[in-house]
C-alpha positions in Angstrom: 3.0 0.1 41.2 5.5 0.9 38.8 6.3 -0.5 35.5 9.5 -1.8 34.1 10.7 1.5 32.6 10.1 3.5 35.9 12.0 0.7 37.9 14.9 1.1 35.4 15.0 4.9 35.6 15.1 4.9 39.2 17.9 2.3 39.3 19.8 4.5 37.0 19.1 7.6 38.9 20.3 5.8 41.9 23.7 4.6 40.0 24.1 8.3 38.7 24.0 9.6 42.3 23.2 13.0 41.4 25.8 13.7 38.6 25.1 14.4 34.8 26.5 10.9 33.7 24.9 8.6 31.3 24.2 5.4 32.7 23.6 2.7 30.1 21.4 -0.5 30.3 24.7 -2.6 30.7 25.4 -0.6 34.1 21.9 -1.6 35.3 22.3 -5.2 34.2 25.9 -5.4 35.8 24.3 -3.8 39.0 21.2 -6.3 39.0 23.6 -9.3 38.2 22.1 -10.0 35.1 23.7 -10.7 31.8 23.2 -8.0 29.1 21.6 -10.4 26.9 18.9 -11.2 29.5 18.6 -7.9 30.4 17.8 -6.9 26.7 15.3 -9.8 26.9 13.7 -8.6 30.0 13.3 -5.3 28.7 11.6 -6.4 25.4 8.8 -8.3 27.2 8.6 -5.5 29.9 9.0 -8.2 32.6 10.5 -7.2 36.2 13.2 -9.2 37.6 12.0 -9.0 41.2 14.7 -11.1 43.0 17.5 -9.1 41.4 15.9 -6.2 42.2 15.3 -6.9 45.8 18.7 -8.4 45.8 20.2 -5.1 44.7 17.9 -3.2 47.3 19.4 -5.6 50.2 23.1 -5.1 49.1 23.0 -1.3 48.6 20.5 -0.8 51.5 18.0 0.7 49.2 14.3 0.9 50.1 12.4 -1.5 47.9 9.2 0.6 48.3 11.0 3.5 46.3 11.3 1.3 43.4 8.3 -0.8 43.1 5.5 1.9 44.3 4.6 5.2 43.6 4.6 8.1 45.9 
């Protein structure tokens, strides 16, 4: 299973959509519908916001297995 950093990297890649654009933590926080302050706390604790990620996957039609599990 992926750790927090790997999960955020995958979400950032998805948001970049193959373009060479810098995706910031605030963009990920907005996408996951988490406040920037709460996201910073989650990141510092290396905690995974499962519910927010699952809602993101459902909303975007993105496979949760690509986010959580190593291929």
